[in-house]
C-alpha positions in Angstrom: 55.7 -80.2 -191.2 54.0 -77.5 -193.4 52.7 -78.7 -196.8 52.7 -76.6 -200.0 50.2 -73.7 -199.9 46.8 -74.7 -201.2 46.8 -72.1 -204.0 50.0 -73.5 -205.6 49.5 -75.7 -208.7 52.0 -77.8 -210.6 53.1 -76.7 -214.1 52.4 -78.8 -217.1 56.1 -79.9 -217.2 55.9 -81.1 -213.6 52.7 -82.9 -214.3 54.3 -84.6 -217.3 56.9 -86.1 -215.0 54.2 -87.3 -212.6 52.3 -88.9 -215.5 55.5 -90.8 -216.5 55.9 -92.0 -212.9 52.3 -93.1 -212.7 52.6 -94.9 -216.1 55.6 -96.8 -214.8 58.2 -94.9 -216.8 61.5 -94.7 -215.1 65.0 -93.2 -215.4 66.6 -96.2 -217.1 68.1 -95.9 -220.6 68.6 -98.7 -223.0 72.4 -98.6 -223.1 75.5 -97.6 -221.3 77.9 -94.8 -222.2 81.3 -93.4 -221.3 83.0 -90.2 -220.3 86.6 -89.2 -220.8 88.2 -88.5 -217.4 90.1 -85.5 -218.8 86.9 -83.4 -218.5 87.5 -83.3 -214.8 91.2 -82.8 -214.8 92.3 -80.7 -217.8 93.4 -77.0 -217.1 92.5 -75.8 -220.6 89.1 -77.4 -220.3 88.5 -75.7 -217.0 89.4 -72.3 -218.4 87.1 -72.8 -221.3 84.2 -73.8 -219.0 84.7 -70.7 -216.9 84.7 -68.4 -220.0 82.0 -70.1 -222.1 79.7 -71.3 -219.4 80.1 -69.4 -216.1 80.8 -66.0 -217.7 78.6 -66.5 -220.7 75.4 -67.8 -219.1 73.4 -66.3 -216.2 74.4 -67.8 -212.9 72.1 -68.3 -209.9 73.7 -66.2 -207.2 71.3 -66.9 -204.4 67.7 -67.4 -203.5 65.6 -64.3 -203.2 65.2 -65.2 -199.5 68.8 -64.2 -198.9 67.7 -60.5 -199.0 64.1 -60.5 -198.0 63.9 -56.8 -196.9 64.4 -53.5 -198.8 67.6 -51.5 -198.3 69.8 -54.6 -197.7 73.0 -55.9 -199.3 75.4 -58.8 -199.3 78.7 -59.6 -201.0 79.4 -62.5 -203.4 82.9 -63.4 -204.4 82.7 -67.1 -205.2 83.0 -66.7 -209.0 86.1 -64.6 -208.9 84.1 -61.4 -209.5 83.6 -58.9 -206.6 79.8 -58.6 -206.5 77.5 -56.7 -204.2 73.9 -57.8 -204.3 71.5 -55.2 -203.2 67.7 -54.8 -202.7 66.8 -51.2 -203.0 64.2 -49.2 -201.0 61.4 -50.2 -203.4 62.3 -53.9 -203.2 64.0 -54.2 -206.5 67.2 -56.3 -206.5 70.3 -55.6 -208.5 73.9 -56.8 -208.8 76.9 -54.4 -209.1 80.6 -54.6 -208.8 81.7 -54.2 -205.2 84.2 -51.5 -206.2 84.0 -47.8 -205.4 84.0 -45.6 -208.5 86.5 -43.2 -206.9 89.7 -45.1 -206.3 88.6 -48.7 -206.7 88.3 -49.6 -203.0 86.3 -52.6 -202.1 83.1 -51.2 -200.6 81.8 -54.0 -198.4 84.2 -56.5 -196.9 82.0 -58.9 -195.0 80.0 -62.0 -195.9 77.2 -60.9 -193.6 74.0 -59.2 -194.7 74.1 -55.4 -194.1 71.1 -53.1 -193.9 70.6 -49.4 -194.4 69.9 -47.0 -197.3 73.5 -46.3 -198.1 76.8 -48.1 -198.7 79.7 -45.9 -197.7 83.3 -46.5 -199.0 85.7 -47.0 -196.0 88.5 -45.0 -197.7 87.0 -41.6 -198.7 83.4 -42.0 -197.7 81.8 -41.9 -201.1 78.2 -43.0 -200.5 76.0 -45.1 -202.8 72.3 -45.9 -202.5 71.1 -49.5 -202.6 70.1 -48.9 -206.2 73.8 -48.3 -207.0 73.5 -44.5 -207.5 76.2 -42.2 -206.2 74.4 -40.2 -203.5 77.1 -38.2 -201.9 80.8 -37.5 -201.4 82.8 -35.4 -199.0 84.1 -32.0 -200.3 82.3 -32.2 -203.6 83.8 -28.9 -204.7 87.1 -30.8 -205.1 85.7 -32.7 -208.0 84.6 -29.9 -210.4 82.4 -31.1 -213.2 81.7 -34.5 -211.6 78.4 -36.0 -213.0 77.1 -38.2 -210.2 74.7 -40.0 -212.5 77.7 -41.4 -214.5 79.6 -42.5 -211.4 77.3 -45.0 -209.8 78.4 -48.5 -209.1 79.1 -50.6 -212.2 76.0 -52.8 -212.8 75.8 -56.4 -213.9 72.9 -57.9 -215.8 70.5 -59.2 -213.2 67.1 -60.7 -212.9 64.9 -62.0 -210.1 62.5 -64.7 -211.0 60.9 -67.7 -209.3 62.5 -66.9 -206.0 66.1 -67.0 -207.6 68.5 -64.1 -208.3 70.3 -64.5 -211.5 73.2 -62.4 -212.8 75.7 -62.2 -215.6 79.3 -62.0 -214.4 80.5 -59.8 -217.3 78.9 -56.4 -217.6 80.0 -56.1 -221.2 78.2 -59.3 -222.4 74.6 -59.9 -223.3 72.8 -62.6 -221.4 69.8 -64.7 -222.2 67.5 -64.9 -219.2 64.6 -66.5 -221.1 64.8 -69.8 -219.2 65.3 -68.2 -215.9 62.3 -65.9 -216.3 60.2 -68.4 -218.2 59.8 -72.2 -217.6 62.2 -72.4 -214.6 60.5 -69.5 -212.8 57.1 -71.1 -213.5 58.3 -74.3 -211.9 59.8 -72.6 -208.9 56.7 -70.4 -208.4 54.7 -73.7 -208.3 57.0 -75.0 -205.6 56.6 -71.7 -203.7 60.3 -70.6 -203.6 59.4 -66.9 -203.7 57.5 -67.0 -200.5 60.0 -69.1 -198.5 62.3 -68.1 -195.7 66.0 -68.6 -195.5 66.7 -70.9 -192.5 70.5 -71.4 -192.9 73.4 -71.2 -195.4 76.9 -72.6 -195.5 79.7 -72.6 -198.0 81.6 -75.9 -198.5 85.1 -76.2 -199.9 85.0 -79.4 -202.0 88.1 -81.1 -203.2 86.7 -82.0 -206.6 85.7 -80.8 -210.0 82.4 -79.0 -210.2 81.0 -81.4 -212.7 81.6 -84.3 -210.3 79.3 -82.5 -207.9 76.6 -82.0 -210.6 77.0 -85.7 -211.5 75.9 -86.7 -208.0 72.5 -85.0 -208.5 71.9 -86.4 -212.0 71.5 -90.0 -211.0 69.8 -91.8 -208.1 71.8 -95.1 -208.6 74.0 -94.1 -205.6 71.2 -93.3 -203.2 70.7 -96.8 -201.8 74.5 -97.3 -201.6 76.2 -94.1 -200.6 73.3 -92.9 -198.4 72.3 -96.3 -197.0 72.4 -95.0 -193.4 70.7 -91.6 -194.0 68.4 -91.1 -197.0 68.0 -94.5 -198.5 65.0 -95.5 -196.5 63.0 -92.6 -197.9 63.4 -93.5 -201.6 62.8 -96.3 -204.0 65.9 -97.5 -205.9 66.3 -95.6 -209.1 62.6 -94.9 -209.6 61.4 -91.7 -211.1 61.5 -89.7 -214.4 63.6 -86.8 -215.9 63.5 -84.4 -218.8 65.2 -81.3 -220.1 64.3 -77.6 -219.9 66.5 -76.2 -222.7 70.0 -76.9 -221.4 68.8 -77.6 -217.9 67.6 -80.9 -216.4 64.6 -81.6 -214.2 63.9 -84.9 -212.4 61.3 -86.4 -210.1 62.7 -89.2 -207.8 59.9 -91.1 -206.0 59.7 -91.8 -202.4 57.6 -94.9 -202.8 57.8 -98.1 -204.8 54.2 -97.9 -206.1 53.3 -94.4 -207.3 50.4 -95.6 -209.5 47.7 -94.2 -207.2 48.9 -90.6 -207.3 46.3 -87.9 -208.3 48.0 -85.6 -210.7 46.0 -82.6 -209.4 46.9 -83.3 -205.7 50.0 -81.2 -205.5 50.6 -81.7 -201.7 50.4 -85.5 -202.2 52.8 -85.3 -205.2 55.3 -83.3 -203.1 55.1 -86.0 -200.4 55.5 -88.8 -202.9 58.6 -87.5 -204.7 61.5 -85.0 -204.7 61.8 -82.6 -207.7 65.4 -81.7 -208.4 66.7 -79.1 -210.9 70.2 -79.4 -212.3 70.8 -76.1 -214.0 73.7 -74.9 -216.1 76.2 -73.5 -215.5 76.2 -74.9 -211.9 73.1 -74.8 -209.7 71.1 -77.5 -208.1 67.7 -77.0 -206.5 66.4 -79.9 -204.4 62.8 -79.8 -203.4 62.1 -82.0 -200.4 58.4 -82.3 -199.3 58.6 -79.5 -196.8 61.8 -77.5 -197.6 64.1 -76.7 -200.4 67.9 -76.6 -200.8 69.5 -74.3 -203.4 73.1 -75.1 -204.1 75.4 -72.7 -206.1 78.6 -74.3 -207.5 81.6 -72.0 -207.9 84.6 -73.6 -209.6 88.0 -72.4 -208.3 90.3 -74.9 -210.1 89.9 -78.2 -211.9 90.1 -79.9 -208.5 88.4 -77.4 -206.2 84.8 -76.1 -206.0 83.0 -73.9 -203.5 79.4 -74.9 -202.9 77.1 -72.5 -201.1 74.0 -74.4 -199.7 70.9 -72.4 -198.8 68.0 -74.1 -196.9 64.6 -72.5 -197.5 61.6 -73.3 -195.3 57.9 -72.2 -195.6 58.0 -69.7 -192.7 60.3 -68.7 -189.8 60.2 -71.3 -186.9 57.3 -70.4 -184.7 58.3 -72.4 -181.6 60.9 -74.7 -180.1 59.4 -77.7 -181.7 59.6 -76.4 -185.3 63.1 -75.0 -184.6 64.2 -78.5 -183.6 62.7 -80.0 -186.7 64.5 -77.6 -189.1 67.7 -77.9 -187.2 67.5 -81.7 -187.5 66.8 -81.4 -191.3 69.7 -79.0 -191.8 72.1 -81.2 -189.9 71.0 -84.3 -191.9 71.1 -82.8 -195.4 73.8 -80.2 -195.3 75.9 -81.6 -192.5 75.8 -85.3 -193.3 74.2 -86.2 -196.7 75.8 -83.3 -198.7 78.7 -82.3 -196.6 80.1 -85.7 -195.8 78.6 -88.3 -198.1 78.2 -86.6 -201.5 81.1 -84.2 -201.2 83.2 -86.9 -199.7 82.5 -89.2 -202.6 83.4 -86.3 -205.0 86.8 -85.8 -203.3 87.5 -89.6 -203.5 86.5 -89.6 -207.1 88.7 -86.7 -208.0 91.7 -88.4 -206.4 91.0 -91.6 -208.2 90.6 -90.0 -211.6 93.8 -87.9 -211.0 95.7 -91.2 -210.6 95.2 -92.0 -214.2 94.0 -95.5 -213.4 90.7 -95.1 -215.2 90.9 -94.9 -219.0 87.2 -94.1 -219.4 84.3 -93.7 -217.1 81.5 -96.2 -217.6 77.9 -95.0 -217.0 75.1 -97.6 -216.5 71.6 -97.4 -217.7 70.5 -95.5 -214.5 73.1 -92.9 -215.0 72.4 -91.4 -218.4 71.3 -88.1 -216.9 75.0 -87.6 -216.2 75.8 -88.3 -219.9 73.2 -85.8 -221.1 74.7 -83.1 -218.8 78.2 -83.7 -220.2 76.9 -83.6 -223.8 75.2 -80.3 -223.1 78.4 -78.9 -221.5 80.4 -80.2 -224.6 77.9 -78.5 -226.9 78.3 -75.1 -225.3 82.0 -75.2 -224.5 82.9 -76.7 -227.9 
Protein backbone atom coordinates (compact mmCIF):
# COMPACT_ATOMS: atom_id res chain seq x y z
CA UNK A 1 0.00 0.00 0.00
CA UNK A 2 1.17 3.59 0.63
CA UNK A 3 4.89 4.13 1.13
CA UNK A 4 6.52 6.68 3.47
CA UNK A 5 6.05 10.26 2.29
CA UNK A 6 8.93 11.35 0.02
CA UNK A 7 9.87 14.28 2.29
CA UNK A 8 10.56 12.00 5.27
CA UNK A 9 14.18 11.18 6.03
CA UNK A 10 15.71 8.75 8.55
CA UNK A 11 17.49 10.07 11.63
CA UNK A 12 21.17 9.37 12.18
CA UNK A 13 20.25 6.78 14.81
CA UNK A 14 18.01 4.94 12.36
CA UNK A 15 20.75 5.12 9.73
CA UNK A 16 23.26 3.63 12.18
CA UNK A 17 21.04 0.56 12.60
CA UNK A 18 20.78 0.24 8.83
CA UNK A 19 24.58 0.51 8.52
CA UNK A 20 24.98 -2.30 11.02
CA UNK A 21 22.53 -4.46 9.08
CA UNK A 22 24.36 -3.74 5.80
CA UNK A 23 27.68 -4.56 7.45
CA UNK A 24 26.32 -7.91 8.59
CA UNK A 25 26.09 -7.03 12.28
CA UNK A 26 23.27 -8.82 14.01
CA UNK A 27 21.45 -9.08 17.32
CA UNK A 28 23.55 -11.90 18.70
CA UNK A 29 25.52 -11.52 21.90
CA UNK A 30 28.60 -13.49 22.87
CA UNK A 31 27.09 -15.11 25.94
CA UNK A 32 23.92 -16.29 27.64
CA UNK A 33 22.43 -14.74 30.79
CA UNK A 34 19.73 -15.42 33.36
CA UNK A 35 16.76 -13.68 35.01
CA UNK A 36 15.23 -14.42 38.40
CA UNK A 37 11.56 -15.49 37.90
CA UNK A 38 10.54 -13.49 40.99
CA UNK A 39 10.60 -10.27 38.95
CA UNK A 40 7.40 -11.46 37.28
CA UNK A 41 5.71 -12.74 40.43
CA UNK A 42 6.60 -10.71 43.52
CA UNK A 43 3.93 -8.32 44.89
CA UNK A 44 6.49 -5.97 46.48
CA UNK A 45 8.42 -5.78 43.22
CA UNK A 46 5.20 -4.98 41.35
CA UNK A 47 4.39 -2.14 43.79
CA UNK A 48 7.88 -0.70 43.45
CA UNK A 49 7.64 -0.74 39.65
CA UNK A 50 4.33 1.07 39.71
CA UNK A 51 5.73 3.78 41.99
CA UNK A 52 9.26 4.19 40.61
CA UNK A 53 8.58 3.50 36.95
CA UNK A 54 4.99 4.12 35.95
CA UNK A 55 4.37 7.02 38.32
CA UNK A 56 7.86 8.47 38.10
CA UNK A 57 8.44 8.42 34.32
CA UNK A 58 6.28 9.90 31.55
CA UNK A 59 3.93 7.29 30.12
CA UNK A 60 2.74 7.23 26.52
CA UNK A 61 -1.02 7.53 26.88
CA UNK A 62 -1.95 7.35 23.20
CA UNK A 63 -0.95 8.34 19.69
CA UNK A 64 -1.88 11.89 18.70
CA UNK A 65 -4.20 10.37 16.10
CA UNK A 66 -6.59 9.34 18.86
CA UNK A 67 -7.71 12.99 19.09
CA UNK A 68 -7.12 14.49 15.65
CA UNK A 69 -9.60 17.38 15.95
CA UNK A 70 -9.88 20.43 18.25
CA UNK A 71 -12.48 20.42 21.02
CA UNK A 72 -12.38 16.68 21.61
CA UNK A 73 -11.80 14.53 24.68
CA UNK A 74 -11.37 10.91 25.76
CA UNK A 75 -10.97 9.18 29.12
CA UNK A 76 -8.02 7.02 30.18
CA UNK A 77 -8.22 4.84 33.29
CA UNK A 78 -5.79 2.00 32.60
CA UNK A 79 -3.07 3.21 34.98
CA UNK A 80 -5.42 3.52 37.95
CA UNK A 81 -5.57 7.31 37.61
CA UNK A 82 -8.81 8.87 36.24
CA UNK A 83 -7.50 10.89 33.31
CA UNK A 84 -9.31 12.96 30.73
CA UNK A 85 -7.24 13.73 27.64
CA UNK A 86 -8.44 16.82 25.77
CA UNK A 87 -7.48 18.76 22.65
CA UNK A 88 -8.59 22.37 23.03
CA UNK A 89 -10.03 24.74 20.45
CA UNK A 90 -6.52 25.77 19.34
CA UNK A 91 -5.35 22.17 18.87
CA UNK A 92 -3.24 21.97 22.04
CA UNK A 93 -3.51 18.73 23.96
CA UNK A 94 -3.58 18.38 27.74
CA UNK A 95 -4.18 15.77 30.42
CA UNK A 96 -6.28 16.47 33.50
CA UNK A 97 -7.85 14.47 36.28
CA UNK A 98 -11.33 13.35 35.25
CA UNK A 99 -12.83 14.76 38.45
CA UNK A 100 -15.12 17.77 38.91
CA UNK A 101 -13.65 20.44 41.20
CA UNK A 102 -17.01 20.93 42.90
CA UNK A 103 -17.89 17.63 44.56
CA UNK A 104 -15.44 15.21 42.98
CA UNK A 105 -17.86 13.66 40.49
CA UNK A 106 -16.41 11.79 37.52
CA UNK A 107 -16.96 14.09 34.55
CA UNK A 108 -16.86 11.70 31.61
CA UNK A 109 -17.86 8.09 32.03
CA UNK A 110 -17.36 6.65 28.56
CA UNK A 111 -14.43 5.21 26.65
CA UNK A 112 -15.66 6.84 23.43
CA UNK A 113 -14.30 10.09 22.04
CA UNK A 114 -16.58 13.05 22.73
CA UNK A 115 -16.57 16.35 20.86
CA UNK A 116 -17.65 19.85 21.77
CA UNK A 117 -16.26 22.98 23.42
CA UNK A 118 -17.33 22.05 26.96
CA UNK A 119 -17.38 19.13 29.38
CA UNK A 120 -20.36 19.37 31.74
CA UNK A 121 -20.51 17.57 35.08
CA UNK A 122 -23.55 15.27 35.22
CA UNK A 123 -24.22 16.08 38.89
CA UNK A 124 -24.48 19.88 39.20
CA UNK A 125 -23.61 20.94 35.63
CA UNK A 126 -20.35 22.71 36.34
CA UNK A 127 -18.83 23.25 32.89
CA UNK A 128 -15.20 23.12 31.78
CA UNK A 129 -13.55 24.10 28.52
CA UNK A 130 -11.38 21.64 26.66
CA UNK A 131 -8.38 23.50 28.08
CA UNK A 132 -9.50 22.53 31.60
CA UNK A 133 -10.74 25.98 32.64
CA UNK A 134 -13.96 26.30 34.65
CA UNK A 135 -16.22 28.18 32.24
CA UNK A 136 -19.56 28.21 34.05
CA UNK A 137 -21.76 26.90 36.85
CA UNK A 138 -25.47 27.17 37.73
CA UNK A 139 -26.46 29.70 40.39
CA UNK A 140 -23.00 31.27 40.69
CA UNK A 141 -24.29 33.63 43.37
CA UNK A 142 -24.49 30.62 45.72
CA UNK A 143 -20.68 30.44 45.67
CA UNK A 144 -19.69 33.93 46.86
CA UNK A 145 -16.02 34.68 46.39
CA UNK A 146 -15.39 31.72 44.06
CA UNK A 147 -12.36 32.32 41.83
CA UNK A 148 -12.98 30.38 38.64
CA UNK A 149 -9.34 30.50 37.58
CA UNK A 150 -8.35 28.47 40.64
CA UNK A 151 -11.09 25.85 40.16
CA UNK A 152 -10.21 24.44 36.79
CA UNK A 153 -9.56 20.75 36.31
CA UNK A 154 -6.43 19.44 38.01
CA UNK A 155 -3.70 19.26 35.33
CA UNK A 156 -1.14 16.52 34.84
CA UNK A 157 2.25 17.12 33.21
CA UNK A 158 1.70 16.47 29.50
CA UNK A 159 3.60 16.74 26.23
CA UNK A 160 2.77 15.92 22.63
CA UNK A 161 5.79 15.05 20.51
CA UNK A 162 6.47 12.84 17.50
CA UNK A 163 2.81 11.86 17.21
CA UNK A 164 2.67 10.50 20.78
CA UNK A 165 0.93 12.01 23.83
CA UNK A 166 2.99 11.62 27.01
CA UNK A 167 1.87 12.38 30.56
CA UNK A 168 3.00 12.08 34.15
CA UNK A 169 0.52 10.26 36.38
CA UNK A 170 1.24 12.36 39.48
CA UNK A 171 0.57 16.07 39.34
CA UNK A 172 2.91 16.69 42.27
CA UNK A 173 6.02 15.21 40.62
CA UNK A 174 8.47 16.64 38.14
CA UNK A 175 8.94 14.66 34.94
CA UNK A 176 11.77 14.47 32.44
CA UNK A 177 10.33 14.65 28.91
CA UNK A 178 13.73 15.10 27.22
CA UNK A 179 13.75 11.72 25.47
CA UNK A 180 10.07 11.97 24.50
CA UNK A 181 10.55 15.42 22.97
CA UNK A 182 14.07 14.76 21.69
CA UNK A 183 15.47 11.62 20.02
CA UNK A 184 12.28 9.56 20.24
CA UNK A 185 10.21 12.35 18.70
CA UNK A 186 12.80 12.76 15.93
CA UNK A 187 12.58 9.06 15.06
CA UNK A 188 8.79 9.07 15.14
CA UNK A 189 8.66 12.18 12.96
CA UNK A 190 10.92 10.38 10.47
CA UNK A 191 8.44 7.51 10.50
CA UNK A 192 5.55 9.91 9.92
CA UNK A 193 3.53 9.18 13.07
CA UNK A 194 2.26 12.76 13.45
CA UNK A 195 0.50 12.64 10.09
CA UNK A 196 -1.08 9.22 10.43
CA UNK A 197 -4.73 8.27 10.93
CA UNK A 198 -6.12 6.01 13.65
CA UNK A 199 -7.68 3.00 11.95
CA UNK A 200 -8.61 0.90 15.00
CA UNK A 201 -7.90 0.41 18.70
CA UNK A 202 -8.59 -2.40 21.12
CA UNK A 203 -7.77 -3.11 24.76
CA UNK A 204 -6.62 -6.63 25.61
CA UNK A 205 -6.70 -8.14 29.09
CA UNK A 206 -3.56 -10.26 29.26
CA UNK A 207 -3.07 -12.85 32.01
CA UNK A 208 0.59 -12.09 32.51
CA UNK A 209 3.14 -9.71 33.95
CA UNK A 210 3.78 -6.56 31.91
CA UNK A 211 7.47 -7.39 31.59
CA UNK A 212 6.68 -10.71 29.90
CA UNK A 213 4.85 -8.69 27.24
CA UNK A 214 7.81 -6.35 26.80
CA UNK A 215 10.10 -9.38 26.58
CA UNK A 216 8.20 -10.63 23.53
CA UNK A 217 9.14 -7.49 21.60
CA UNK A 218 12.79 -7.48 22.68
CA UNK A 219 13.90 -10.58 20.79
CA UNK A 220 13.15 -12.09 17.39
CA UNK A 221 14.20 -15.63 18.37
CA UNK A 222 10.54 -16.61 18.74
CA UNK A 223 9.32 -15.25 15.38
CA UNK A 224 10.06 -18.34 13.28
CA UNK A 225 8.61 -20.59 15.96
CA UNK A 226 5.64 -18.91 17.64
CA UNK A 227 4.54 -17.09 14.47
CA UNK A 228 5.34 -19.89 12.03
CA UNK A 229 1.88 -19.75 10.45
CA UNK A 230 1.49 -15.96 10.37
CA UNK A 231 4.52 -13.63 10.31
CA UNK A 232 7.46 -16.00 9.99
CA UNK A 233 7.55 -15.93 6.19
CA UNK A 234 8.11 -12.16 6.21
CA UNK A 235 11.27 -12.17 8.35
CA UNK A 236 14.75 -13.60 8.41
CA UNK A 237 15.57 -15.65 11.52
CA UNK A 238 17.02 -13.37 14.20
CA UNK A 239 18.57 -10.95 11.72
CA UNK A 240 18.78 -7.26 12.51
CA UNK A 241 20.36 -4.77 14.90
CA UNK A 242 19.44 -2.95 18.11
CA UNK A 243 20.61 -0.11 20.32
CA UNK A 244 19.58 2.10 23.26
CA UNK A 245 18.09 5.59 23.38
CA UNK A 246 18.72 6.41 27.03
CA UNK A 247 16.64 3.86 28.97
CA UNK A 248 14.68 2.88 25.84
CA UNK A 249 15.53 0.32 23.17
CA UNK A 250 15.29 0.52 19.41
CA UNK A 251 15.63 -2.37 16.98
CA UNK A 252 15.53 -3.04 13.26
CA UNK A 253 14.50 -6.57 12.30
CA UNK A 254 15.08 -7.34 8.65
CA UNK A 255 12.57 -8.84 6.27
CA UNK A 256 15.23 -10.38 4.03
CA UNK A 257 18.21 -12.66 4.46
CA UNK A 258 20.52 -10.42 2.41
CA UNK A 259 20.27 -6.72 3.24
CA UNK A 260 23.71 -5.82 1.89
CA UNK A 261 22.33 -3.98 -1.15
CA UNK A 262 20.28 -1.43 0.80
CA UNK A 263 20.80 2.25 0.00
CA UNK A 264 21.03 4.05 3.32
CA UNK A 265 19.35 7.14 1.82
CA UNK A 266 16.45 5.22 0.28
CA UNK A 267 14.00 5.50 3.16
CA UNK A 268 11.04 3.77 1.41
CA UNK A 269 13.27 0.81 0.52
CA UNK A 270 14.58 0.61 4.09
CA UNK A 271 11.02 0.63 5.44
CA UNK A 272 10.17 -2.23 3.10
CA UNK A 273 13.30 -4.18 4.09
CA UNK A 274 12.83 -4.09 7.85
CA UNK A 275 10.60 -3.32 10.81
CA UNK A 276 11.70 -0.68 13.31
CA UNK A 277 10.46 -1.40 16.82
CA UNK A 278 10.72 0.83 19.90
CA UNK A 279 10.53 -0.70 23.37
CA UNK A 280 10.11 2.26 25.70
CA UNK A 281 10.05 2.46 29.46
CA UNK A 282 7.92 2.34 31.40
CA UNK A 283 5.73 0.25 29.09
CA UNK A 284 5.15 1.20 25.45
CA UNK A 285 5.94 -0.65 22.24
CA UNK A 286 5.86 1.00 18.81
CA UNK A 287 6.04 -1.42 15.87
CA UNK A 288 6.63 0.20 12.48
CA UNK A 289 5.58 -2.12 9.68
CA UNK A 290 6.30 -0.94 6.12
CA UNK A 291 2.91 0.69 5.60
CA UNK A 292 1.36 1.05 9.08
CA UNK A 293 2.29 1.41 12.74
CA UNK A 294 1.05 -0.25 15.93
CA UNK A 295 1.36 1.64 19.22
CA UNK A 296 0.88 -0.51 22.32
CA UNK A 297 0.42 0.91 25.80
CA UNK A 298 1.03 -1.57 28.65
CA UNK A 299 -0.89 -0.90 31.88
CA UNK A 300 -0.05 -3.26 34.78
CA UNK A 301 -3.00 -4.18 36.99
CA UNK A 302 -1.30 -6.80 39.19
CA UNK A 303 1.81 -8.99 38.95
CA UNK A 304 -0.16 -11.40 36.77
CA UNK A 305 -2.52 -9.13 34.83
CA UNK A 306 -1.88 -6.37 32.29
CA UNK A 307 -4.13 -4.28 30.09
CA UNK A 308 -2.70 -3.62 26.64
CA UNK A 309 -4.26 -0.98 24.40
CA UNK A 310 -3.28 -1.48 20.77
CA UNK A 311 -3.64 1.40 18.30
CA UNK A 312 -3.23 0.83 14.56
CA UNK A 313 -2.15 3.91 12.58
CA UNK A 314 -2.38 4.10 8.77
CA UNK A 315 -1.15 6.79 6.33
CA UNK A 316 -4.62 8.14 5.49
CA UNK A 317 -8.28 7.17 5.91
CA UNK A 318 -9.36 4.30 3.62
CA UNK A 319 -10.39 5.84 0.31
CA UNK A 320 -12.27 2.90 -1.18
CA UNK A 321 -13.44 -0.65 -0.51
CA UNK A 322 -10.12 -2.12 -1.64
CA UNK A 323 -8.04 -0.14 0.87
CA UNK A 324 -10.57 -0.80 3.61
CA UNK A 325 -10.27 -4.53 2.95
CA UNK A 326 -6.48 -4.26 3.06
CA UNK A 327 -6.41 -2.49 6.43
CA UNK A 328 -9.08 -4.74 7.91
CA UNK A 329 -6.97 -7.75 6.93
CA UNK A 330 -3.84 -6.22 8.46
CA UNK A 331 -5.69 -5.39 11.70
CA UNK A 332 -7.12 -8.89 11.95
CA UNK A 333 -3.70 -10.45 11.35
CA UNK A 334 -1.68 -8.33 13.78
CA UNK A 335 -4.07 -7.43 16.58
CA UNK A 336 -6.40 -10.38 16.30
CA UNK A 337 -3.96 -13.21 15.66
CA UNK A 338 -0.27 -12.33 16.09
CA UNK A 339 -0.63 -10.13 19.19
CA UNK A 340 -4.00 -11.17 20.57
CA UNK A 341 -3.60 -14.94 20.32
CA UNK A 342 0.04 -15.81 19.73
CA UNK A 343 2.08 -13.25 21.71
CA UNK A 344 -0.39 -12.69 24.53
CA UNK A 345 -1.24 -16.38 24.63
CA UNK A 346 2.44 -17.23 25.09
CA UNK A 347 2.67 -14.60 27.85
CA UNK A 348 -0.23 -16.21 29.72
CA UNK A 349 1.33 -19.66 29.42
CA UNK A 350 4.67 -18.27 30.59
CA UNK A 351 3.07 -16.63 33.63
CA UNK A 352 1.42 -19.92 34.60
CA UNK A 353 4.64 -21.82 34.16
CA UNK A 354 6.71 -19.39 36.22
CA UNK A 355 4.06 -19.27 38.96
CA UNK A 356 4.40 -23.05 39.36
CA UNK A 357 7.90 -22.58 40.75
CA UNK A 358 9.32 -25.17 38.37
CA UNK A 359 11.89 -22.77 36.90
CA UNK A 360 14.69 -21.72 39.24
CA UNK A 361 16.13 -19.22 36.80
CA UNK A 362 15.27 -18.12 33.28
CA UNK A 363 17.97 -18.77 30.68
CA UNK A 364 18.39 -16.27 27.85
CA UNK A 365 20.27 -17.26 24.71
CA UNK A 366 22.56 -15.13 22.60
CA UNK A 367 19.62 -13.90 20.49
CA UNK A 368 17.69 -12.75 23.57
CA UNK A 369 20.02 -10.27 25.22
CA UNK A 370 17.71 -7.34 24.47
CA UNK A 371 15.50 -8.88 27.16
CA UNK A 372 18.42 -8.84 29.60
CA UNK A 373 19.23 -5.20 28.84
CA UNK A 374 15.60 -4.26 29.49
CA UNK A 375 15.58 -6.01 32.87
CA UNK A 376 18.90 -4.43 33.84
CA UNK A 377 17.45 -0.99 33.09
CA UNK A 378 14.31 -1.73 35.11
CA UNK A 379 16.50 -2.94 37.99
CA UNK A 380 18.61 0.21 37.81
CA UNK A 381 15.57 2.47 38.06
CA UNK A 382 13.55 0.47 40.57
CA UNK A 383 16.57 -0.30 42.75
